[in-house]
Structures are given as C-alpha cells and as structure tokens.
N, CA, C and O atoms as CSV, one atom per row, in Angstrom:
chain,resi,resn,atom,element,x,y,z
A,1,MET,N,N,122.433,101.111,119.938
A,1,MET,CA,C,122.661,100.839,121.349
A,1,MET,C,C,124.042,100.262,121.579
A,1,MET,O,O,124.302,99.655,122.618
A,2,SER,N,N,124.934,100.451,120.608
A,2,SER,CA,C,126.264,99.931,120.782
A,2,SER,C,C,127.191,100.908,121.548
A,2,SER,O,O,128.380,100.627,121.704
A,3,ILE,N,N,126.663,102.031,122.017
A,3,ILE,CA,C,127.416,102.973,122.811
A,3,ILE,C,C,127.094,102.641,124.253
A,3,ILE,O,O,125.949,102.787,124.682
A,4,GLY,N,N,128.096,102.194,125.014
A,4,GLY,CA,C,127.870,101.680,126.367
A,4,GLY,C,C,127.017,102.478,127.321
A,4,GLY,O,O,126.102,101.925,127.931
A,5,THR,N,N,127.277,103.722,127.465
A,5,THR,CA,C,126.627,104.527,128.471
A,5,THR,C,C,125.189,105.033,128.082
A,5,THR,O,O,124.418,105.501,128.920
A,6,VAL,N,N,124.891,104.902,126.758
A,6,VAL,CA,C,123.611,105.413,126.222
A,6,VAL,C,C,122.485,104.487,126.639
A,6,VAL,O,O,122.541,103.287,126.367
A,7,LYS,N,N,121.450,105.028,127.303
A,7,LYS,CA,C,120.324,104.189,127.699
A,7,LYS,C,C,119.033,104.501,126.976
A,7,LYS,O,O,118.088,103.714,127.029
A,8,ALA,N,N,118.976,105.647,126.294
A,8,ALA,CA,C,117.784,105.945,125.486
A,8,ALA,C,C,118.181,106.987,124.361
A,8,ALA,O,O,119.068,107.827,124.515
A,9,VAL,N,N,117.472,106.846,123.282
A,9,VAL,CA,C,117.656,107.758,122.125
A,9,VAL,C,C,116.257,108.265,121.716
A,9,VAL,O,O,115.326,107.467,121.605
A,10,GLU,N,N,116.105,109.564,121.494
A,10,GLU,CA,C,114.874,110.046,120.981
A,10,GLU,C,C,115.113,110.862,119.763
A,10,GLU,O,O,116.142,111.530,119.652
A,11,ILE,N,N,114.192,110.828,118.843
A,11,ILE,CA,C,114.247,111.560,117.589
A,11,ILE,C,C,113.173,112.686,117.684
A,11,ILE,O,O,112.029,112.421,118.052
A,12,GLY,N,N,113.547,113.898,117.358
A,12,GLY,CA,C,112.600,115.032,117.398
A,12,GLY,C,C,112.115,115.199,118.811
A,12,GLY,O,O,112.901,115.205,119.759
A,13,ASP,N,N,110.778,115.337,118.950
A,13,ASP,CA,C,110.188,115.575,120.266
A,13,ASP,C,C,110.114,114.289,121.114
A,13,ASP,O,O,109.728,114.306,122.282
A,14,GLY,N,N,110.503,113.175,120.468
A,14,GLY,CA,C,110.744,111.940,121.216
A,14,GLY,C,C,109.644,111.492,122.220
A,14,GLY,O,O,108.472,111.328,121.881
A,15,PHE,N,N,110.100,111.312,123.446
A,15,PHE,CA,C,109.279,110.765,124.493
A,15,PHE,C,C,108.083,111.656,124.836
A,15,PHE,O,O,107.042,111.176,125.283
A,16,ALA,N,N,108.258,112.975,124.614
A,16,ALA,CA,C,107.192,113.947,124.922
A,16,ALA,C,C,105.951,113.723,124.109
A,16,ALA,O,O,104.872,114.132,124.540
A,17,VAL,N,N,106.040,113.085,122.935
A,17,VAL,CA,C,104.841,112.944,122.088
A,17,VAL,C,C,103.848,111.917,122.631
A,17,VAL,O,O,102.683,111.879,122.235
A,18,ALA,N,N,104.340,111.097,123.538
A,18,ALA,CA,C,103.442,110.078,124.100
A,18,ALA,C,C,102.287,110.740,124.880
A,18,ALA,O,O,101.208,110.159,124.999
A,19,ALA,N,N,102.510,111.917,125.394
A,19,ALA,CA,C,101.462,112.621,126.207
A,19,ALA,C,C,100.683,113.650,125.343
A,19,ALA,O,O,99.889,114.414,125.891
A,20,ARG,N,N,100.892,113.683,124.020
A,20,ARG,CA,C,100.234,114.628,123.198
A,20,ARG,C,C,99.224,113.970,122.258
A,20,ARG,O,O,99.213,112.748,122.104
A,21,LYS,N,N,98.394,114.769,121.645
A,21,LYS,CA,C,97.453,114.327,120.662
A,21,LYS,C,C,98.191,114.312,119.280
A,21,LYS,O,O,99.206,114.985,119.102
A,22,GLY,N,N,97.666,113.551,118.349
A,22,GLY,CA,C,98.273,113.515,117.004
A,22,GLY,C,C,98.312,114.890,116.389
A,22,GLY,O,O,99.283,115.220,115.708
A,23,SER,N,N,97.289,115.717,116.600
A,23,SER,CA,C,97.238,117.067,116.050
A,23,SER,C,C,98.351,117.897,116.587
A,23,SER,O,O,98.736,118.863,115.929
A,24,GLN,N,N,98.907,117.596,117.748
A,24,GLN,CA,C,99.955,118.386,118.346
A,24,GLN,C,C,101.320,117.966,117.838
A,24,GLN,O,O,102.270,118.749,117.878
A,25,THR,N,N,101.425,116.734,117.359
A,25,THR,CA,C,102.686,116.222,116.898
A,25,THR,C,C,102.850,116.263,115.392
A,25,THR,O,O,103.931,115.964,114.883
A,26,ASN,N,N,101.812,116.621,114.674
A,26,ASN,CA,C,101.794,116.667,113.250
A,26,ASN,C,C,102.796,117.745,112.787
A,26,ASN,O,O,102.915,118.796,113.416
A,27,ASP,N,N,103.512,117.473,111.686
A,27,ASP,CA,C,104.362,118.410,111.043
A,27,ASP,C,C,103.739,118.934,109.776
A,27,ASP,O,O,103.994,118.413,108.690
A,28,PRO,N,N,102.943,119.938,109.903
A,28,PRO,CA,C,102.236,120.470,108.699
A,28,PRO,C,C,103.135,121.082,107.680
A,28,PRO,O,O,104.208,121.583,108.017
A,29,MET,N,N,102.719,121.056,106.416
A,29,MET,CA,C,103.529,121.594,105.345
A,29,MET,C,C,102.908,122.906,104.896
A,29,MET,O,O,101.688,123.070,104.858
A,30,GLY,N,N,103.802,123.841,104.555
A,30,GLY,CA,C,103.390,125.117,103.873
A,30,GLY,C,C,103.986,125.146,102.526
A,30,GLY,O,O,104.575,124.161,102.081
A,31,ALA,N,N,103.850,126.280,101.839
A,31,ALA,CA,C,104.298,126.453,100.456
A,31,ALA,C,C,105.794,126.240,100.378
A,31,ALA,O,O,106.281,125.743,99.363
A,32,SER,N,N,106.569,126.606,101.443
A,32,SER,CA,C,108.034,126.485,101.375
A,32,SER,C,C,108.564,125.261,102.091
A,32,SER,O,O,109.774,125.131,102.274
A,33,GLY,N,N,107.678,124.356,102.503
A,33,GLY,CA,C,108.107,123.132,103.169
A,33,GLY,C,C,107.420,122.947,104.479
A,33,GLY,O,O,106.359,123.525,104.717
A,34,PHE,N,N,108.000,122.155,105.330
A,34,PHE,CA,C,107.414,121.884,106.658
A,34,PHE,C,C,107.452,123.120,107.533
A,34,PHE,O,O,108.415,123.887,107.508
A,35,VAL,N,N,106.397,123.304,108.304
A,35,VAL,CA,C,106.243,124.496,109.115
A,35,VAL,C,C,106.944,124.232,110.490
A,35,VAL,O,O,107.466,125.170,111.092
A,36,LYS,N,N,106.955,123.015,110.966
A,36,LYS,CA,C,107.669,122.686,112.207
A,36,LYS,C,C,108.310,121.310,112.070
A,36,LYS,O,O,108.085,120.613,111.081
A,37,ASN,N,N,109.108,120.921,113.060
A,37,ASN,CA,C,109.865,119.690,112.934
A,37,ASN,C,C,109.736,118.862,114.245
A,37,ASN,O,O,110.736,118.560,114.897
A,38,SER,N,N,108.541,118.521,114.594
A,38,SER,CA,C,108.344,117.653,115.791
A,38,SER,C,C,108.936,116.238,115.541
A,38,SER,O,O,109.361,115.552,116.471
A,39,SER,N,N,108.947,115.847,114.292
A,39,SER,CA,C,109.444,114.514,113.994
A,39,SER,C,C,110.958,114.394,114.014
A,39,SER,O,O,111.481,113.285,113.911
A,40,GLY,N,N,111.682,115.508,114.143
A,40,GLY,CA,C,113.133,115.462,114.154
A,40,GLY,C,C,113.702,115.154,112.803
A,40,GLY,O,O,114.821,114.651,112.707
A,41,GLY,N,N,112.980,115.435,111.774
A,41,GLY,CA,C,113.493,115.203,110.403
A,41,GLY,C,C,113.299,113.840,109.858
A,41,GLY,O,O,113.807,113.529,108.780
A,42,ILE,N,N,112.551,112.968,110.590
A,42,ILE,CA,C,112.341,111.633,110.140
A,42,ILE,C,C,110.856,111.279,110.351
A,42,ILE,O,O,110.360,111.348,111.476
A,43,LEU,N,N,110.155,110.902,109.282
A,43,LEU,CA,C,108.760,110.447,109.365
A,43,LEU,C,C,108.658,109.093,108.776
A,43,LEU,O,O,109.102,108.891,107.645
A,44,ALA,N,N,108.088,108.131,109.487
A,44,ALA,CA,C,107.927,106.757,109.013
A,44,ALA,C,C,109.289,106.184,108.504
A,44,ALA,O,O,109.335,105.441,107.523
A,45,GLY,N,N,110.338,106.541,109.172
A,45,GLY,CA,C,111.680,106.011,108.821
A,45,GLY,C,C,112.247,106.591,107.581
A,45,GLY,O,O,113.194,106.026,107.035
A,46,ILE,N,N,111.718,107.717,107.080
A,46,ILE,CA,C,112.210,108.394,105.922
A,46,ILE,C,C,112.559,109.831,106.258
A,46,ILE,O,O,111.786,110.513,106.930
A,47,THR,N,N,113.701,110.299,105.806
A,47,THR,CA,C,114.055,111.688,106.083
A,47,THR,C,C,113.129,112.644,105.413
A,47,THR,O,O,112.686,112.387,104.294
A,48,THR,N,N,112.815,113.741,106.055
A,48,THR,CA,C,111.935,114.730,105.447
A,48,THR,C,C,112.732,115.886,104.806
A,48,THR,O,O,112.147,116.791,104.211
A,49,GLY,N,N,114.040,115.848,104.931
A,49,GLY,CA,C,114.876,116.919,104.390
A,49,GLY,C,C,115.121,118.015,105.376
A,49,GLY,O,O,115.914,118.924,105.132
A,50,GLN,N,N,114.427,117.929,106.515
A,50,GLN,CA,C,114.728,118.860,107.614
A,50,GLN,C,C,115.889,118.393,108.436
A,50,GLN,O,O,116.350,117.263,108.275
A,51,ASP,N,N,116.375,119.241,109.318
A,51,ASP,CA,C,117.457,118.830,110.167
A,51,ASP,C,C,117.038,117.646,110.959
A,51,ASP,O,O,115.924,117.609,111.481
A,52,ILE,N,N,117.940,116.626,111.070
A,52,ILE,CA,C,117.718,115.482,111.920
A,52,ILE,C,C,118.099,115.810,113.345
A,52,ILE,O,O,119.237,116.201,113.608
A,53,ILE,N,N,117.208,115.664,114.230
A,53,ILE,CA,C,117.363,116.034,115.614
A,53,ILE,C,C,117.286,114.802,116.504
A,53,ILE,O,O,116.236,114.176,116.644
A,54,LEU,N,N,118.423,114.473,117.099
A,54,LEU,CA,C,118.495,113.297,118.023
A,54,LEU,C,C,118.996,113.747,119.403
A,54,LEU,O,O,119.833,114.642,119.519
A,55,ARG,N,N,118.471,113.114,120.419
A,55,ARG,CA,C,118.976,113.278,121.758
A,55,ARG,C,C,119.280,111.924,122.358
A,55,ARG,O,O,118.539,110.954,122.194
A,56,VAL,N,N,120.382,111.897,123.050
A,56,VAL,CA,C,120.732,110.630,123.760
A,56,VAL,C,C,120.739,110.875,125.227
A,56,VAL,O,O,121.051,111.972,125.690
A,57,PHE,N,N,120.393,109.842,125.969
A,57,PHE,CA,C,120.360,109.928,127.401
A,57,PHE,C,C,121.369,108.943,127.928
A,57,PHE,O,O,121.349,107.774,127.544
A,58,CYS,N,N,122.269,109.395,128.814
A,58,CYS,CA,C,123.326,108.538,129.335
A,58,CYS,C,C,123.117,108.296,130.820
A,58,CYS,O,O,122.592,109.139,131.546
A,59,LYS,N,N,123.551,107.101,131.250
A,59,LYS,CA,C,123.478,106.859,132.704
A,59,LYS,C,C,124.636,107.515,133.400
A,59,LYS,O,O,125.699,107.692,132.805
A,60,PRO,N,N,124.457,107.876,134.640
A,60,PRO,CA,C,125.563,108.481,135.369
A,60,PRO,C,C,126.718,107.496,135.571
A,60,PRO,O,O,126.503,106.283,135.578
A,61,ILE,N,N,127.878,107.984,135.725
A,61,ILE,CA,C,129.057,107.133,135.974
A,61,ILE,C,C,128.924,106.429,137.323
A,61,ILE,O,O,128.806,107.096,138.350
A,62,PRO,N,N,128.941,105.090,137.341
A,62,PRO,CA,C,128.755,104.367,138.577
A,62,PRO,C,C,130.041,104.222,139.389
A,62,PRO,O,O,129.974,103.835,140.556
A,63,SER,N,N,131.190,104.513,138.824
A,63,SER,CA,C,132.459,104.389,139.540
A,63,SER,C,C,132.695,105.657,140.404
A,63,SER,O,O,133.364,106.598,139.979
A,64,ILE,N,N,132.136,105.646,141.598
A,64,ILE,CA,C,132.213,106.776,142.466
A,64,ILE,C,C,133.039,106.397,143.739
A,64,ILE,O,O,133.171,105.222,144.081
A,65,ALA,N,N,133.568,107.401,144.399
A,65,ALA,CA,C,134.384,107.123,145.568
A,65,ALA,C,C,133.467,107.026,146.828
A,65,ALA,O,O,133.717,107.708,147.822
A,66,LEU,N,N,132.500,106.252,146.785
A,66,LEU,CA,C,131.659,105.928,147.950
A,66,LEU,C,C,131.568,104.396,148.070
A,66,LEU,O,O,131.685,103.671,147.083
A,67,PRO,N,N,131.355,103.929,149.315
A,67,PRO,CA,C,131.198,102.423,149.439
A,67,PRO,C,C,129.990,101.952,148.599
A,67,PRO,O,O,128.912,102.547,148.602
A,68,GLN,N,N,130.245,100.859,147.891
A,68,GLN,CA,C,129.144,100.259,147.151
A,68,GLN,C,C,129.025,98.762,147.449
A,68,GLN,O,O,129.986,98.127,147.882
A,69,GLN,N,N,127.865,98.227,147.219
A,69,GLN,CA,C,127.566,96.807,147.617
A,69,GLN,C,C,127.611,95.980,146.340
A,69,GLN,O,O,127.216,96.430,145.265
A,70,THR,N,N,128.109,94.749,146.498
A,70,THR,CA,C,128.101,93.750,145.440
A,70,THR,C,C,128.103,92.357,146.036
A,70,THR,O,O,127.926,92.207,147.245
A,71,VAL,N,N,128.292,91.369,145.248
A,71,VAL,CA,C,128.487,89.963,145.753
A,71,VAL,C,C,129.719,89.429,145.045
A,71,VAL,O,O,130.054,89.807,143.922
A,72,ASP,N,N,130.386,88.511,145.780
A,72,ASP,CA,C,131.626,87.897,145.130
A,72,ASP,C,C,131.174,86.668,144.346
A,72,ASP,O,O,129.980,86.391,144.232
A,73,MET,N,N,132.163,85.928,143.802
A,73,MET,CA,C,131.832,84.771,142.978
A,73,MET,C,C,131.107,83.643,143.701
A,73,MET,O,O,130.460,82.795,143.088
A,74,ASP,N,N,131.238,83.663,145.043
A,74,ASP,CA,C,130.553,82.626,145.830
A,74,ASP,C,C,129.175,83.143,146.346
A,74,ASP,O,O,128.516,82.445,147.116
A,75,GLY,N,N,128.753,84.320,145.939
A,75,GLY,CA,C,127.486,84.864,146.285
A,75,GLY,C,C,127.425,85.525,147.602
A,75,GLY,O,O,126.330,85.826,148.078
A,76,ARG,N,N,128.600,85.785,148.262
A,76,ARG,CA,C,128.669,86.485,149.517
A,76,ARG,C,C,128.615,88.019,149.305
A,76,ARG,O,O,129.206,88.574,148.378
A,77,ALA,N,N,127.889,88.644,150.197
A,77,ALA,CA,C,127.798,90.119,150.123
A,77,ALA,C,C,129.184,90.749,150.397
A,77,ALA,O,O,129.907,90.329,151.300
A,78,ARG,N,N,129.512,91.726,149.621
A,78,ARG,CA,C,130.766,92.408,149.731
A,78,ARG,C,C,130.569,93.892,149.555
A,78,ARG,O,O,129.597,94.334,148.942
A,79,SER,N,N,131.494,94.660,150.095
A,79,SER,CA,C,131.501,96.137,149.965
A,79,SER,C,C,132.830,96.500,149.275
A,79,SER,O,O,133.850,95.860,149.533
A,80,PHE,N,N,132.825,97.489,148.427
A,80,PHE,CA,C,134.079,97.970,147.816
A,80,PHE,C,C,134.012,99.443,147.576
A,80,PHE,O,O,132.931,100.030,147.524
A,81,GLU,N,N,135.198,100.061,147.427
A,81,GLU,CA,C,135.263,101.498,147.179
A,81,GLU,C,C,136.286,101.662,146.015
A,81,GLU,O,O,137.337,101.022,145.967
A,82,ILE,N,N,135.906,102.540,145.114
A,82,ILE,CA,C,136.777,102.844,143.990
A,82,ILE,C,C,137.756,103.895,144.422
A,82,ILE,O,O,137.362,104.890,145.030
A,83,LYS,N,N,139.024,103.706,144.126
A,83,LYS,CA,C,140.075,104.592,144.474
A,83,LYS,C,C,140.697,105.179,143.157
A,83,LYS,O,O,140.663,104.543,142.104
A,84,GLY,N,N,141.225,106.330,143.256
A,84,GLY,CA,C,141.851,106.916,142.064
A,84,GLY,C,C,140.961,107.953,141.378
A,84,GLY,O,O,139.867,108.278,141.839
A,85,ARG,N,N,141.483,108.456,140.255
A,85,ARG,CA,C,140.778,109.496,139.508
A,85,ARG,C,C,139.937,108.870,138.435
A,85,ARG,O,O,140.417,108.044,137.659
A,86,HIS,N,N,138.676,109.260,138.385
A,86,HIS,CA,C,137.763,108.719,137.394
A,86,HIS,C,C,136.892,109.856,136.822
A,86,HIS,O,O,136.626,110.849,137.499
A,87,ASP,N,N,136.460,109.689,135.576
A,87,ASP,CA,C,135.565,110.724,134.991
A,87,ASP,C,C,134.279,110.768,135.820
A,87,ASP,O,O,133.742,109.729,136.204
A,88,ILE,N,N,133.804,111.955,136.083
A,88,ILE,CA,C,132.503,112.102,136.769
A,88,ILE,C,C,131.383,112.405,135.804
A,88,ILE,O,O,130.209,112.431,136.172
A,89,CYS,N,N,131.772,112.640,134.532
A,89,CYS,CA,C,130.807,113.011,133.504
A,89,CYS,C,C,131.295,112.534,132.149
A,89,CYS,O,O,132.438,112.794,131.772
A,90,VAL,N,N,130.430,111.832,131.407
A,90,VAL,CA,C,130.840,111.289,130.072
A,90,VAL,C,C,130.551,112.300,128.968
A,90,VAL,O,O,130.952,112.063,127.828
A,91,ILE,N,N,129.885,113.402,129.243
A,91,ILE,CA,C,129.437,114.316,128.168
A,91,ILE,C,C,130.584,114.826,127.261
A,91,ILE,O,O,130.416,114.797,126.042
A,92,PRO,N,N,131.727,115.287,127.782
A,92,PRO,CA,C,132.751,115.712,126.843
A,92,PRO,C,C,133.253,114.619,125.869
A,92,PRO,O,O,133.694,114.914,124.758
A,93,ARG,N,N,133.174,113.391,126.307
A,93,ARG,CA,C,133.667,112.239,125.492
A,93,ARG,C,C,132.561,111.655,124.629
A,93,ARG,O,O,132.829,111.140,123.544
A,94,ILE,N,N,131.343,111.728,125.089
A,94,ILE,CA,C,130.257,110.960,124.403
A,94,ILE,C,C,129.710,111.705,123.210
A,94,ILE,O,O,129.181,111.083,122.289
A,95,VAL,N,N,129.819,113.004,123.200
A,95,VAL,CA,C,129.269,113.813,122.052
A,95,VAL,C,C,129.947,113.448,120.741
A,95,VAL,O,O,129.234,113.167,119.778
A,96,PRO,N,N,131.286,113.430,120.631
A,96,PRO,CA,C,131.867,113.020,119.364
A,96,PRO,C,C,131.632,111.547,118.995
A,96,PRO,O,O,131.594,111.199,117.814
A,97,VAL,N,N,131.475,110.691,120.002
A,97,VAL,CA,C,131.141,109.302,119.782
A,97,VAL,C,C,129.753,109.191,119.115
A,97,VAL,O,O,129.565,108.496,118.117
A,98,CYS,N,N,128.802,109.909,119.719
A,98,CYS,CA,C,127.408,109.900,119.176
A,98,CYS,C,C,127.332,110.455,117.807
A,98,CYS,O,O,126.662,109.897,116.937
A,99,GLU,N,N,128.018,111.565,117.590
A,99,GLU,CA,C,128.071,112.150,116.223
A,99,GLU,C,C,128.638,111.184,115.228
A,99,GLU,O,O,128.107,111.071,114.123
A,100,ALA,N,N,129.702,110.475,115.570
A,100,ALA,CA,C,130.281,109.494,114.660
A,100,ALA,C,C,129.324,108.357,114.431
A,100,ALA,O,O,129.244,107.876,113.301
A,101,MET,N,N,128.589,107.891,115.420
A,101,MET,CA,C,127.625,106.772,115.231
A,101,MET,C,C,126.529,107.175,114.326
A,101,MET,O,O,126.091,106.384,113.491
A,102,VAL,N,N,126.057,108.400,114.462
A,102,VAL,CA,C,124.969,108.888,113.552
A,102,VAL,C,C,125.484,108.917,112.132
A,102,VAL,O,O,124.779,108.491,111.217
A,103,CYS,N,N,126.705,109.413,111.916
A,103,CYS,CA,C,127.295,109.478,110.567
A,103,CYS,C,C,127.455,108.025,110.018
A,103,CYS,O,O,127.130,107.770,108.858
A,104,LEU,N,N,127.924,107.140,110.801
A,104,LEU,CA,C,128.065,105.760,110.301
A,104,LEU,C,C,126.725,105.089,109.976
A,104,LEU,O,O,126.618,104.333,109.010
A,105,THR,N,N,125.732,105.372,110.776
A,105,THR,CA,C,124.397,104.832,110.558
A,105,THR,C,C,123.783,105.425,109.248
A,105,THR,O,O,123.208,104.689,108.446
A,106,LEU,N,N,123.915,106.757,109.048
A,106,LEU,CA,C,123.444,107.367,107.871
A,106,LEU,C,C,124.165,106.869,106.617
A,106,LEU,O,O,123.534,106.636,105.586
A,107,ALA,N,N,125.438,106.715,106.703
A,107,ALA,CA,C,126.239,106.193,105.597
A,107,ALA,C,C,125.863,104.751,105.280
A,107,ALA,O,O,125.797,104.351,104.117
A,108,ASP,N,N,125.620,103.983,106.330
A,108,ASP,CA,C,125.198,102.579,106.127
A,108,ASP,C,C,123.888,102.491,105.387
A,108,ASP,O,O,123.731,101.667,104.486
A,109,HIS,N,N,122.949,103.329,105.758
A,109,HIS,CA,C,121.605,103.292,105.121
A,109,HIS,C,C,121.695,103.834,103.680
A,109,HIS,O,O,121.025,103.338,102.774
A,110,TRP,N,N,122.542,104.865,103.493
A,110,TRP,CA,C,122.749,105.422,102.108
A,110,TRP,C,C,123.346,104.288,101.198
A,110,TRP,O,O,122.898,104.113,100.065
A,111,LEU,N,N,124.336,103.542,101.694
A,111,LEU,CA,C,124.871,102.429,100.934
A,111,LEU,C,C,123.902,101.306,100.684
A,111,LEU,O,O,123.937,100.678,99.626
A,112,ARG,N,N,123.023,101.037,101.654
A,112,ARG,CA,C,121.983,100.006,101.487
A,112,ARG,C,C,121.066,100.413,100.359
A,112,ARG,O,O,120.721,99.598,99.504
A,113,GLN,N,N,120.668,101.684,100.355
A,113,GLN,CA,C,119.767,102.171,99.336
A,113,GLN,C,C,120.420,102.129,97.954
A,113,GLN,O,O,119.772,101.787,96.965
A,114,LYS,N,N,121.689,102.474,97.893
A,114,LYS,CA,C,122.435,102.396,96.637
A,114,LYS,C,C,122.503,100.959,96.145
A,114,LYS,O,O,122.360,100.713,94.948
A,115,ALA,N,N,122.713,100.027,97.025
A,115,ALA,CA,C,122.819,98.594,96.649
A,115,ALA,C,C,121.483,98.001,96.112
A,115,ALA,O,O,121.487,97.072,95.303
A,116,VAL,N,N,120.408,98.533,96.559
A,116,VAL,CA,C,119.045,98.096,96.133
A,116,VAL,C,C,118.910,98.503,94.634
A,116,VAL,O,O,118.303,97.767,93.856
A,117,ARG,N,N,119.445,99.615,94.249
A,117,ARG,CA,C,119.251,100.110,92.852
A,117,ARG,C,C,120.081,99.316,91.904
A,117,ARG,O,O,119.768,99.354,90.714
A,118,LEU,N,N,121.074,98.619,92.272
A,118,LEU,CA,C,122.001,97.891,91.364
A,118,LEU,C,C,121.344,96.735,90.728
A,118,LEU,O,O,121.972,96.023,89.945
C-alpha cells in the first residue's frame, strides 16, 4: 500500500471469489499441472508456479478544474479551484510503478527465503 493512488489490490479472481462457492474457486490439478488459475498463481501465500495475476484499483485524480469544498486551518468552510494542467488519469504512470513494486516484493521474499537457509 505504499503506492499513493492504489486503494485495492486483488490476486487472481480476487474480490469476485467472495460471492462464489469453494468448488467454484478451486484450482484443480491435472496430469500436466493446474487446470485453471483462479488463485492468480498464489495459494496460501505460496506460488503455484503459474502466472501471478494481480490487479490494482486506483482512485480517480481529485485535482480537477471544478470548485471544491474544504476547511481552512481555523475550521472555516472554504471553496477552491485548481488551475493549470494536471493529469486526468494515472494509468500511464502507475503501470510501471506497480510492476516495479511487484518485482521488489518478489525479490524481497526470495532474499528472505535465502536468508532462512543460511
């Protein structure tokens, strides 16, 4: 949650599994491995060897060119408007940031596992 605009992260089928039965979210195995990947490549905190699938949900940019309400340091109601050019969408910038964070997290856990073996 260290990426400012990110408000939720789901792995695999994520939030959708809350409305399903366990039989619908199970990742059965066949002779050549897992048949499906509802878990997004992670079961019980351990990778399954399948592709890791993550989705992040970002809040909309609040800096818009419309009047907005706030309060000042004395608690008085104030209105303000943002002037100038601002990004209207974080998606072009957030994708590489999220990819980098996943890589850092995976590397961190790999190093933790390596340290346990020493």
